[in-house]
C-alpha positions as MATLAB code, in Angstrom:
seq = 'MLFAIFGHDRNGALARRLEVRPQHLARIDQLVGENRILIAGPLPKATDESSNEEGFHGSLIIGDFDSIEDAREWAEGDPYFTEGVFEKVDVFPFRQVRPQA';
ca = [
       2.843   -5.944   -9.093;
       5.108   -3.649  -10.693;
       7.494   -1.403   -8.908;
       9.946    0.856  -10.111;
      13.925    0.503   -8.484;
      15.805    3.391   -8.599;
      19.662    2.544   -7.189;
      21.807    5.542   -6.841;
      25.397    4.860   -7.590;
      28.098    5.819   -5.328;
      30.518    8.824   -6.331;
      33.544    6.933   -8.478;
      31.725    3.749   -8.516;
      32.726    3.434  -12.023;
      35.192    1.184  -11.701;
      33.258   -1.048   -9.429;
      30.250   -0.847  -11.562;
      32.550   -2.411  -14.678;
      33.973   -5.320  -12.327;
      30.590   -6.306  -10.913;
      28.445   -5.807  -13.904;
      28.693   -9.291  -14.713;
      26.878  -10.504  -11.837;
      24.567   -7.774  -12.140;
      23.505   -8.634  -15.693;
      23.405  -12.238  -14.748;
      20.594  -11.443  -11.880;
      18.664   -9.020  -14.368;
      18.575  -12.052  -17.059;
      17.030  -14.272  -13.942;
      14.098  -12.562  -13.830;
      13.834  -11.562  -17.869;
      14.015  -15.393  -18.099;
      10.447  -15.293  -15.576;
       9.118  -12.379  -17.763;
       9.078  -10.065  -14.860;
      11.311   -7.209  -16.301;
       9.511   -4.327  -17.864;
      12.420   -2.433  -18.395;
      16.312   -1.862  -17.414;
      19.232   -0.184  -17.732;
      21.860    2.542  -16.446;
      21.317    6.303  -16.182;
      24.807    7.468  -17.731;
      25.700   11.104  -16.674;
      26.839   11.735  -20.358;
      24.094   12.569  -23.003;
      27.006   10.896  -25.747;
      25.946    6.916  -25.958;
      29.650    6.390  -26.626;
      30.985    7.237  -23.557;
      30.959    6.026  -19.928;
      33.741    8.052  -18.445;
      31.601   10.333  -16.644;
      29.865    7.388  -14.665;
      26.302    7.087  -14.335;
      23.906    8.306  -12.126;
      22.378    4.904  -11.258;
      20.205    2.398  -12.999;
      16.547    2.056  -13.321;
      14.376   -1.687  -13.303;
      10.722   -1.618  -13.477;
       9.960   -5.050  -12.543;
       7.548   -7.035  -11.161;
       7.107   -8.316   -7.556;
       5.077   -9.637   -5.052;
       5.414   -6.870   -2.359;
       6.988   -4.054   -2.058;
       9.454   -5.622    0.735;
      10.004   -8.240   -1.959;
      11.078   -6.034   -4.570;
      13.320   -4.128   -1.817;
      14.368   -7.230   -0.547;
      15.672   -8.170   -4.459;
      17.374   -4.597   -4.904;
      19.311   -5.091   -1.725;
      20.576   -8.376   -2.721;
      21.712   -7.110   -5.923;
      25.774   -7.325   -6.298;
      25.493   -3.113   -7.489;
      24.545   -2.406   -3.891;
      25.801   -5.779   -2.262;
      29.013   -4.807   -3.627;
      28.972   -0.917   -3.074;
      28.262    0.361   -6.518;
      24.824    1.956   -5.173;
      24.906    4.420   -2.607;
      21.416    3.891   -1.402;
      18.196    2.236   -3.599;
      14.949    3.324   -4.182;
      11.704    1.110   -4.501;
       8.297    2.929   -5.505;
       5.072    1.157   -7.330;
       4.676    1.660  -10.786;
       1.447    1.842  -12.861;
       2.076    1.357  -16.386;
      -0.016    3.489  -18.440;
       1.262    3.539  -21.953;
       1.884    1.732  -23.996;
      -0.730    0.005  -22.408;
       0.024   -3.761  -20.732;
];
């Protein structure tokens, strides 16, 4: 089942986010390799694609997990959460309507 994971960045977390990013992406890439990621990416505060200076609201991941508990456990084990980039993580069931799966 698909779940949307929204990790909310702490204020002032940009430096830590950039520091921990390789570990975070390695974890995402593992799910990509298992064909379990629909989409994943950051939610920048700036509308200018070339700038990260303003930081991020957080990140959104839509992935396939066996249960909401599994999705939450995965999210809370992510380096962005364990290393203090994310202030909190919300997990919701997700139903893909378009494009049709």
